[in-house]
N, C-alpha and C positions, 0 to 999 in steps of 0.2 A: 495483602495491602488493601483489598476491596472490603475487608472486614471493618475499616474504619468508615466505610461511607454509611449514610443512614438513608431512609426511605427518601428524601426530599433530594439528597445529592444524586441517587440514583434517577430520580425523576427529571432533574435537571440536565444530567448528563444525556439521557433518552432524548429529551427536547432537541438539544444541542446536536445530537446525531441526525435528527430529522431535518432540522433547519437552524443552522448556526447564524444565520442571518436576523433572526429573531431579536429583539431587544430584550436586556435583560426584565424591563416591565412587563412585556408579552409573556416571556418564560415566567416570571414571578406569577401572573395571573392564571397561567395554565397548571402550575404545580402547587397553588394555593399558598403563596408566599407574597409579602409585599416586596416591593422593587429593590430597597436599600439590603435587606438580608440576602436576597437572591443575588444581587450583584457581588456581595461578599463572598457568597458560596462558589459563585463561578471562578472569582478570583482566586480563591484557596485553591479550586481544582485544579486551575492551571499551575498555579506555584507548587503544588504537589505532583504535577506531571500527568495527573489524569488525562487533560486536555493537552494534546502534543501540539495540535495547529488547528487553525481553523481556516478552512481554505473553500474555494469555488469548484465544484465538480464540473468539468466542461462536457459536453456533449461531442464526444470524437466524431460522431458522424457528420457534423456541421462543417469538419474540416477536410471533408472529403472521405473517398472510400479507404479502409482500412480494416485489418483485422489482427488478432491476438495470434501468435504463434509461441507454443511453450517449448522451449529449447532445452533439453537435458544434455548436460556435459559431462563428459568422462574426463577426469581430471589426472595427470601424472603426479608423483610426487613433487611437493613444493616445498621450497624453504620459506622460512618466515617473510622474507623479503619478497620472494616471487608472489606470495599469498598476498601480501599487502599491494603489490604492482597489480595484480589481478583484479583486486577489490578497487582501487582506485580507477582501473581500466573502465570497469562496467559502470562504475559512478559517473564516469564522464561521456557515457554514450546515453543520449537522452531517450532514444527508442526502447532502451531496456527499462521498463517502468517497475518492474519488481524482480529481485534476486533471493534465492533460496538454497541453503546448503540441504543437502539429502542424506538419508541412510539408505543403503540398498546398492544396486549395481551403479546406479549414476551417482555422480556428487554435487551437482549443481543444476538448478532450474531456473532459467531466465524465462519473463514474460516480456515478450517483443511486441511493440507495435508496428506493423508492416502495411504499407499501402499496397503490395503486391506480392504474389509468390516469386516473381522474377526480381523484385527488389530484395527479398528476402534471400533468395540464392546467392545472389551478389554480397549481402551483408554477411551471410555465412563464411563466403571465402575470404572477403576483404577485412572483415572485422573479427567475427567469432573465432574461427580458426587460427587468429595470429593473437588471440589473447594468451598470457602466459601459463603454461601447463595444460592447455585444452589438447586431449588426445583425440576423441571422438565427440559427435554430436548427433542426437536423436531428436527431429522435431515434430511437433503435433500442431497442425493447423487448425484454427477454430472455423467452423462454418457460420455459426449465428451465436448471439450471446441470450442465454435464457435467464440469467440472473447474475447481477453485479451489485454488490453493497458494500459500504464501508462501515455500516452499522454493526456495532458488537452487540451479541445477545448479553445483555446484563444480568447480573444475578437478582434473584427475587428480592425485593425490597424487605428489610427487617420489620 
């Protein structure tokens, strides 16, 4: 799909990853286009699904102490209905910020935003272990954040 993108599309997408609050005229100036063609390209990139959303990334530390904990879950055999129930359940828990299926010994990895280890211990027993199909949990708490980005490395411009 990325083959359909030209050099200007890639420059626009990269600018939006850096600062999506820039106006289309500011982006146009930075990538070497006039405002109207730049705006049309941005609209096309949205319509084609290259741009999923434009959001503000908040500084979690401004909201108090917190840490990320990566919880790896071992799942039992789930029916299709139980799997859907599990997915709905994790989607409804705001402290779970990301979730992935895994290959290997564990089946699911959750990224959990936790205010403290005591909170996470309670969360594990009251929420995670009660999710459909969860048999075991292995958790890793983060000490510090060395890098966090949502910026995708884009292919070289043609």
